[in-house]
matplotlib code that plots the C-alpha trace (Angstrom):
import matplotlib.pyplot as plt

x = [0.0, 1.1, 1.2, -1.2, -3.1, -3.2, -3.3, -6.9, -8.4, -7.6, -9.4, -12.2, -12.6, -12.3, -15.0, -17.4, -16.9, -17.4, -21.0, -22.1, -21.4, -22.6, -26.2, -25.8, -23.4, -25.6, -28.7, -26.4, -25.6, -28.8, -31.2, -27.5, -28.1, -31.7, -31.7, -29.0, -31.2, -34.2, -32.0, -30.2, -34.3, -36.1, -32.7, -33.3, -29.6, -30.4, -28.1, -31.1, -33.3, -30.4, -29.4, -32.6, -33.9, -30.6, -29.9, -33.7, -33.0, -29.6, -31.0, -34.9, -31.8, -30.0, -33.6, -34.4, -30.8, -29.7, -30.6, -29.2, -25.9, -25.8, -26.8, -23.1, -21.5, -22.3, -21.8, -18.5, -17.9, -18.9, -16.6, -14.0, -14.3, -14.9, -11.5, -9.9, -7.7, -6.2, -5.0, -2.9, -0.4]
y = [0.0, 3.4, 6.0, 8.4, 5.5, 5.0, 8.9, 8.7, 5.6, 7.3, 10.7, 8.4, 6.8, 10.0, 11.8, 8.7, 9.2, 13.2, 12.5, 9.5, 11.7, 15.0, 15.2, 13.5, 16.2, 18.9, 17.6, 17.7, 21.3, 22.7, 20.7, 22.3, 25.8, 25.5, 23.9, 26.4, 29.2, 28.1, 27.7, 31.1, 32.5, 30.5, 30.9, 26.7, 25.5, 22.2, 20.0, 17.4, 20.0, 20.3, 17.0, 15.0, 16.7, 17.1, 13.0, 12.3, 14.3, 12.6, 9.3, 10.3, 11.5, 8.0, 6.6, 8.4, 9.2, 5.3, 3.4, 6.4, 5.8, 2.2, 2.7, 4.7, 2.7, -0.5, 1.7, 2.1, -1.1, -2.5, -0.2, -0.8, -4.4, -4.8, -2.8, -5.2, -6.5, -2.4, -2.2, -5.5, -4.5]
z = [-0.1, -1.1, 1.7, -0.8, -0.6, 3.4, 3.4, 1.4, 3.8, 6.9, 5.0, 4.4, 7.7, 9.4, 7.4, 7.6, 11.4, 11.2, 9.2, 11.7, 14.8, 13.7, 13.9, 17.5, 18.2, 17.1, 18.9, 22.4, 21.2, 20.6, 23.8, 26.1, 24.6, 25.1, 28.9, 29.5, 28.4, 30.4, 33.4, 33.2, 32.5, 35.3, 37.6, 38.5, 39.3, 39.9, 37.9, 37.0, 36.0, 32.9, 32.8, 31.9, 29.1, 27.6, 27.9, 26.8, 23.6, 23.0, 23.2, 21.0, 18.5, 18.9, 17.7, 15.4, 13.4, 14.0, 11.1, 9.3, 11.1, 10.4, 6.7, 6.5, 8.1, 6.4, 3.1, 3.9, 5.4, 2.4, 0.1, 2.4, 2.3, -1.6, -2.2, 0.1, -2.6, -3.7, -0.6, 0.2, -2.8]

ax = plt.figure().add_subplot(projection="3d")
ax.plot(x, y, z, "-o")
ax.set_aspect("equal")
plt.show()
């Protein structure tokens, strides 16, 4: 395997990891900002008040996006195993 092919393989793996994690990270960011604003406005500083809705939003996003994430990872894995002969050279 040449250095250029290895770099391309690593680039594809990093891009796939970024695209798979992006929806969950975006939901976690939005939920964190919204809960932070709600806590700021209501002056409620209880840790459970912010943690439980954030966790719920994250789990809901995981359930919603899991089929898409699985399809992207399966596509990447199939492509990777399909080109396995090219990487062995």
